[in-house]
N, C-alpha and C positions, 0 to 999 in steps of 0.2 A: 174942423176942415169942413163941417156940413155946411155951414154958413158962409164960407169964403167965396163961392161962386166959382171956383177953379175945379176943372175936372182933374181927376186923379189919373195919372199915367202909370200902370203897373209895370211898365218897362223901366221906370226909373227908380222902383222901390227896391231896397235890399241889397244895393250893389256895394255900399260901404261895408256893411256886414259881410257880404261874400269876399270882398277884398282883405278884410281883416283874417278870416279863415284861411284863405289862400296863403297869405303871408305867414301865419302861423304854421301853415303846414310845410311850407318851404323851409322855415327856421327849424322845425322838428327833424326834418329829412338831413339838413345839413349839420345838425348836432350829432344825430345817430351816426352818420356817415364818419364824423371827425372822431367820434369815440371808438368806432370800429376800427378805423385806421391806426389808432394810438394803442389798441389793446389787442387786436387779433393776432394770434400767433397761428402760423401754418402748422398742420398736424405732422408734416414730415421735418419739421425744423429740429435740429438737435438742440438739446436744453443747454443753457448757458452754465458755465463753471459753478456759478452761485446756486443755480437751480438743482445742478448734479450733486451738490455736497449734501443735500438734505436725506 
């Protein structure tokens, strides 16, 4: 890039990488939320009959 004659614009560098990181963070949050919703039991919820038999 040193001999190309184009000036480097620092405002255009790194946006692709930043976008990938943002997408990964959103995907991680959605995954964690869906796992939480599927597995969380409220502390005051009565145990099911199968759990009470243990």
